[in-house]
C-alpha positions in Angstrom: -1.9 -2.4 15.3 1.2 -3.8 13.5 3.2 -6.6 15.2 6.5 -4.7 14.8 7.7 -1.5 13.2 8.0 -1.4 9.4 11.3 -0.9 7.7 12.8 1.8 5.5 15.8 1.3 3.2 18.9 3.4 3.0 20.9 4.1 -0.2 23.1 1.0 0.3 20.0 -1.3 0.7 20.5 -1.5 4.5 17.2 -1.7 6.2 16.4 0.4 9.2 13.2 0.3 11.4 11.0 3.3 11.2 11.1 3.3 15.0 14.7 3.3 16.2 15.8 2.4 19.7 17.9 5.4 21.0 20.3 4.7 23.8 21.3 8.3 24.8 19.8 7.9 28.3 22.4 5.3 29.2 24.8 8.3 29.8 22.2 9.6 32.3 21.7 6.2 33.9 25.5 5.9 34.4 26.0 9.5 35.5 28.2 10.2 38.6 29.7 6.7 38.4 26.4 4.8 39.0 26.9 1.0 38.9 25.2 -0.5 35.8 24.7 -4.2 35.0 25.8 -4.3 31.4 24.8 -7.9 30.9 21.3 -7.2 32.2 21.1 -4.2 30.0 22.1 -6.2 27.0 19.4 -8.8 27.7 16.8 -6.0 28.0 18.0 -4.5 24.7 17.9 -7.9 23.0 14.3 -8.2 24.1 13.5 -5.1 22.1 15.1 -6.7 19.0 13.1 -10.0 19.5 9.9 -7.9 19.2 11.0 -6.2 16.0 12.7 -3.1 17.5 16.0 -4.2 16.1 17.7 -0.9 15.0 19.8 0.6 17.8 21.2 4.2 17.8 24.1 5.2 20.1 27.2 7.4 20.2 30.8 7.4 21.5 29.7 9.5 24.5 26.5 7.6 25.4 28.2 5.9 28.4 28.4 2.1 27.7 25.8 2.1 25.0 28.1 0.7 22.3 29.3 -2.1 24.5 25.7 -3.0 25.5 24.5 -3.0 21.9 27.3 -5.3 20.9 26.5 -7.7 23.6 22.8 -7.7 22.7 23.8 -8.4 19.0 25.8 -11.5 20.1 22.9 -12.7 22.2 20.6 -12.6 19.2 23.1 -14.3 16.9 23.6 -17.1 19.4 19.8 -17.7 19.2 20.0 -17.9 15.4 18.3 -14.5 15.0 19.3 -11.8 12.5 21.8 -9.3 13.8 20.3 -5.9 14.7 21.1 -2.7 12.7 23.7 -0.8 14.6 24.0 3.0 14.2 26.5 5.0 16.2 28.0 8.5 16.2 31.5 9.9 16.2 31.8 13.3 17.8 35.5 14.3 17.6 36.9 17.6 18.7 37.7 20.0 15.8 41.2 19.5 14.6 43.2 17.6 12.0 41.3 14.7 10.4 43.9 12.7 8.7 43.2 9.1 7.6 44.8 7.6 10.7 42.7 9.8 13.1 39.5 8.9 11.3 40.3 5.2 11.1 41.1 5.2 14.9 37.7 6.8 15.6 35.9 4.0 13.6 38.0 1.2 15.0 37.3 2.4 18.5 33.6 2.1 17.8 34.0 -1.3 16.2 36.0 -2.5 19.2 33.3 -1.4 21.6 30.6 -2.9 19.5 32.6 -6.1 18.9 31.8 -6.0 15.2 33.8 -5.8 12.0 31.4 -3.3 10.5 29.1 -0.5 11.7 25.9 -0.2 9.7 25.6 3.6 9.9 28.4 5.8 11.1 27.2 9.4 11.8 29.4 12.4 12.2 28.7 15.3 14.6 30.9 18.4 14.0 31.1 21.2 16.6 31.9 24.2 14.4 31.7 24.6 10.6 34.5 27.3 10.7 36.8 24.3 11.2 36.8 22.8 7.7 38.3 19.5 8.6 34.9 17.9 8.6 35.4 17.6 4.8 38.5 15.5 5.5 36.6 13.4 8.1 33.8 12.6 5.7 36.2 11.9 2.8 38.1 9.4 4.9 34.9 7.9 6.3 33.8 7.4 2.7 37.0 5.6 2.0 36.4 3.3 5.1 32.9 2.7 3.8 34.4 1.6 0.5 36.8 -0.6 2.5 33.8 -2.3 4.2 34.2 -1.0 7.7 31.1 1.2 7.4 27.8 0.4 5.7 26.4 3.9 5.4 27.6 7.4 6.0 25.4 9.5 8.2 25.4 12.9 9.8 23.9 14.2 13.0 22.8 17.8 13.7 23.9 19.1 10.3 21.9 22.1 8.9 20.6 22.3 5.4 23.4 24.4 4.0 26.2 22.1 5.2 24.4 18.9 4.2 24.0 20.4 0.7 27.7 21.4 0.7 28.8 17.9 1.5 26.5 16.3 -1.1 27.7 18.8 -3.8 31.3 17.9 -2.8 30.7 14.3 -3.7 30.1 12.8 -0.2 27.4 10.1 -0.4 25.3 10.9 2.7 22.6 8.3 3.5 21.1 10.0 6.6 21.0 13.0 8.9 19.8 12.7 12.5 18.2 15.9 13.8 16.0 17.2 16.5 12.4 17.2 15.2 9.2 17.5 17.1 6.1 19.7 17.4 8.1 21.9 19.7 11.0 22.1 17.2 10.0 22.1 13.5 13.2 23.5 12.0 13.8 20.3 10.0 10.5 20.7 8.2 11.9 23.6 6.1 14.9 23.8 3.8 16.6 20.7 5.4 13.7 18.5 4.4 13.8 19.9 0.8 17.6 19.2 0.5 17.2 15.7 2.0 14.3 14.8 -0.3 16.1 16.1 -3.4 19.2 13.9 -2.7 17.6 10.8 -1.2 18.9 11.5 2.3 16.8 10.0 5.1 16.0 12.1 8.1 16.0 10.4 11.5 14.1 12.6 14.1 15.1 12.5 17.7 13.4 14.4 20.6 10.0 13.7 19.0 8.5 13.4 22.5 10.4 16.3 24.0 12.1 14.2 26.6 8.7 12.8 27.7 7.0 16.2 28.0 4.7 15.5 25.0 2.6 13.0 26.9 -0.5 12.7 29.1 1.7 12.8 32.2 2.2 16.6 31.7 -1.3 17.5 30.5 -2.6 20.0 33.0 0.4 19.6 35.2 2.1 22.5 37.0 5.4 23.8 35.4 8.3 21.9 37.1 10.6 24.0 39.2 13.5 21.6 39.2 14.4 18.8 36.7 17.1 16.1 37.5 16.8 14.2 34.2 19.2 15.4 31.5 16.8 14.7 28.7 14.0 16.7 30.3 16.4 19.5 31.2 17.1 19.9 27.5 13.6 19.9 26.3 12.3 22.2 29.0 14.6 24.8 27.4 12.8 24.1 24.1 9.4 24.7 25.8 10.6 28.0 27.2 12.0 29.1 23.9 8.8 28.1 22.1 6.6 30.3 24.2 6.5 28.9 27.7 4.4 26.5 29.7 0.9 28.0 29.0 1.4 27.8 25.2 2.8 24.3 25.6 -0.3 23.2 27.6 -2.5 24.5 24.8 -0.6 22.2 22.4 -1.0 19.2 24.7 -4.8 19.8 24.9 -5.0 19.8 21.2 -3.0 16.6 20.9 -5.2 15.0 23.6 -8.4 15.8 21.6 -6.9 14.3 18.5 -5.8 11.2 20.5 -9.2 10.7 21.9 -10.7 10.6 18.4 -8.4 7.8 17.4 -8.1 6.0 20.7 -4.4 6.7 21.0 -2.1 8.6 23.4 -0.8 12.2 23.2 2.7 10.7 22.5 1.3 8.6 19.7 -0.1 11.7 18.0 3.1 13.7 18.5 5.3 11.0 17.0 2.9 10.3 14.2 3.0 13.9 13.2 6.8 13.8 12.9 6.8 10.5 11.1 4.5 11.8 8.3 6.7 14.8 7.6 8.6 15.1 4.3 11.9 13.2 4.1 11.5 11.7 7.6 12.3 8.0 7.5 12.3 7.1 11.2 11.8 8.5 14.7 14.1 7.6 17.6 12.5 6.5 20.8 14.6 6.8 23.9 14.7 3.9 26.3 16.0 3.5 29.9 17.1 -0.1 29.9 15.8 -2.0 32.8 13.6 0.8 34.0 10.7 1.1 31.5 9.2 -0.4 28.4 6.8 1.4 26.0 7.0 -0.8 23.0 3.3 -1.5 22.8 2.4 2.2 23.1 5.0 3.1 20.5 3.5 0.6 18.0 0.2 2.4 18.5 1.6 5.4 16.6 1.5 3.2 13.5 -2.1 2.1 14.0 -3.8 5.3 12.7 -3.5 8.2 10.2 -3.8 11.9 11.0 -6.7 13.2 8.9 -7.3 16.8 7.7 -9.3 17.7 10.8 -6.5 16.5 13.0 -3.8 18.4 11.1 -5.8 21.6 11.2 -6.3 21.3 14.9 -2.6 20.7 15.5 -1.7 23.6 13.1 -4.0 25.9 15.1 -2.3 25.0 18.3 1.1 25.5 16.8 0.1 29.1 15.9 0.5 29.8 19.7 4.1 28.6 19.7 7.2 30.4 18.6 9.3 28.7 16.0 12.7 27.7 17.4 15.2 30.0 15.6 17.8 29.0 13.1 18.4 25.6 11.5 19.0 22.1 12.8 22.0 21.8 15.1 22.3 25.5 15.8 21.6 24.8 19.5 25.1 23.2 19.8 26.9 26.0 18.0 25.3 29.4 18.8 22.7 30.9 21.1 20.2 29.9 22.2 22.0 26.9 23.5 19.1 24.5 23.9 21.0 21.6 25.5 20.9 19.9 28.8 23.9 21.8 30.0 22.6 25.1 28.7 25.1 27.7 27.6 28.0 26.1 25.6 29.9 29.4 25.1 32.7 28.4 27.4 33.1 25.1 25.6 33.2 26.7 22.2 35.4 29.6 23.3 37.9 27.0 24.7 38.4 25.6 21.2 41.7 26.8 19.6 41.6 29.4 16.8 41.1 27.8 13.4 43.8 29.9 11.8 47.4 30.5 13.0 47.8 34.1 14.2 51.2 35.9 14.3 52.4 39.5 14.8 53.8 41.5 11.9 54.9 45.0 13.1 51.9 46.5 14.8 49.4 44.2 13.1 48.1 40.7 13.8 47.7 38.4 10.8 45.7 35.2 10.4 47.1 32.6 8.1 45.1 29.6 6.8 48.1 27.7 5.6 47.3 28.2 1.9 50.5 28.1 -0.3 49.2 31.2 -2.1 49.4 33.3 1.0 53.2 32.9 1.0 53.6 32.9 -2.8 51.5 36.0 -3.4 52.5 37.8 -0.2 49.2 38.3 1.5 47.4 37.2 4.7 44.0 35.5 5.0 43.1 38.4 7.3 44.8 41.2 9.2 43.8 43.1 12.4 45.0 46.7 12.6 43.7 48.2 15.8 40.0 47.5 16.0 39.8 46.9 12.2 39.8 43.4 10.7 40.2 43.0 6.9 39.6 39.6 5.3 41.1 38.9 1.9 39.0 37.7 -1.0 38.0 34.2 0.0 37.0 31.2 -2.1 35.9 27.7 -1.4 39.3 26.2 -1.2 40.0 23.5 1.4 43.2 23.5 3.6 44.9 21.3 1.0 44.4 23.9 -1.7 41.7 22.0 -3.5 38.3 23.5 -4.6 35.2 22.6 -2.7 31.8 21.9 -4.2 32.8 22.7 -7.7 29.9 23.9 -9.9 27.7 25.1 -7.0 27.9 28.8 -6.2 25.7 28.6 -3.1 27.7 25.8 -1.5 30.9 27.6 -2.3 29.5 30.7 -0.7 28.7 28.7 2.5 32.3 27.4 2.7 33.8 30.8 1.9 31.7 32.5 4.6 32.7 29.9 7.2 36.3 30.6 6.3 35.7 34.3 6.8 34.1 33.7 10.1 37.1 31.6 11.2 39.5 34.4 10.1 37.6 37.0 12.1 37.2 34.8 15.1 40.9 34.0 15.1 41.7 37.7 15.4 39.3 38.3 18.3 36.2 39.4 16.4 32.8 37.9 15.5 30.6 37.9 12.5 28.4 40.4 14.3 31.4 42.9 14.0 31.3 42.8 10.1 30.4 46.2 8.6 31.1 45.5 4.9 31.1 42.5 2.5 31.9 42.4 -1.2 30.8 39.5 -3.4 32.3 38.6 -6.8 30.4 36.2 -9.0 31.6 34.4 -12.1 28.0 34.1 -13.4 25.3 36.7 -12.9 22.6 34.0 -12.7 24.0 32.9 -9.3 23.2 36.2 -7.6 20.0 35.1 -5.9 21.3 31.8 -4.6 24.4 33.5 -3.2 22.4 36.4 -1.8 20.3 33.8 0.1 23.4 32.4 1.7 24.7 35.8 2.6 21.3 36.6 4.3 21.7 33.4 6.3 24.9 34.6 7.9 24.2 38.4 8.0 20.4 38.8 8.0 20.5 40.1 11.6 23.7 42.0 11.1 23.0 43.9 7.9 26.5 45.0 6.8 27.0 47.2 3.8 27.4 45.0 0.7 28.5 45.1 -2.9 27.9 42.3 -5.5 29.5 42.4 -8.9 30.3 39.9 -11.7 34.0 39.3 -12.4 36.4 36.9 -14.2 37.4 34.8 -11.2 40.7 32.8 -11.2 40.4 29.0 -10.9 37.3 26.8 -10.7 35.4 29.2 -8.5 32.0 30.7 -8.9 32.1 33.1 -6.0 34.7 35.1 -4.1 33.9 37.1 -0.9 35.8 39.6 1.2 34.8 41.3 4.4 35.7 44.0 6.8 34.9 44.1 10.5 35.3 46.7 13.3 35.7 45.3 16.8 34.3 47.4 19.6 37.1 48.2 22.1 36.5 48.4 25.9 
């Protein structure tokens, strides 16, 4: 067994442990105003670093995690030890992302950490229909160049939007996503995009909130769960086929573990760590309450052989794949989060586009100068009918997005179409017709794949033609929706 976790290297040369200490459970530990000894927690966290677990992951909403990590870093430096690698997340509400707003978000994290640089700043974005995440990442890249950030990361971004950002010139170093034997979405297209562009995947939830362990082997299905983390991952178990199918997986993992003399958790984590593009897994800790460092190191003491992989694969055949792509659980049903249904939260967000009344019609305006100059609306609603104008990958400032990549441009255009329809009281599910115009006929298959990602379950009528498009655009899309009344 190794003495400490090995390291991996990000694009900047920054080293990160392949086992990252995740501090999300601090929010649970401080829930309902519980008193928490921050100095004691910092000493406990410094103890992890002294034994080689010196990469810490946190977020602006993980309670006092950033404060505790900063205190732990100062304890280590006072002892003459190397500073830990600090990764945090910024999860702003959708809205204007000007340079000042983004700088304030980073400076707030730096103040809580007590540092002059954050090693990895990861952005979470609630809805892709709000295009300001492009501004956020552009300004974060400027702050990286200024020295306030070491590496740019994402959290819960799907394959299409990771690729869009990369094609738009944003230098992404990492993407943190849910990845486990219960949730294998990241093993598909996301892993392909990440590997192609040198983006490291950090997998969280690899133990399913502790469900992927001997403690639950043969156990009765819990009727009530108080722990936030387990609330979340019980939803994954239910979605993946239920308790009986989950128990079959645990039995297979236990058999593999016995052959290697390791735990069920070791096998589950090792499976994730060997997947394509995965650079590290994140192990959750409850500071001052438990310590599983020795067992976590065991996951690095063995390799899964062909027999092991076949047995695990056979058990997975009894589970249902979690639908969609990484991060969908925060943006659309099924909402597999601790709080469950996020519909009210998302519905409370303001419309992306300004809506006003013209005669008997409602019109949605994106703010493009061409809408006024050419005398058209991004979309109009006339009764139960919503018509969306030809839409290109143009950001709110009038600049092209992801030049040279038709698929990425189609993603951005369809997000803008969704925003237009939503702003007028409809949904993508209401779309009955789309029309796609391509600059180059060779792009038809890539763009069709994107269209299927948005409309595969809706199946509107569609027409695709080649045309001489205006400007640096490879694709333009229009849509029509009919909203059911009553």
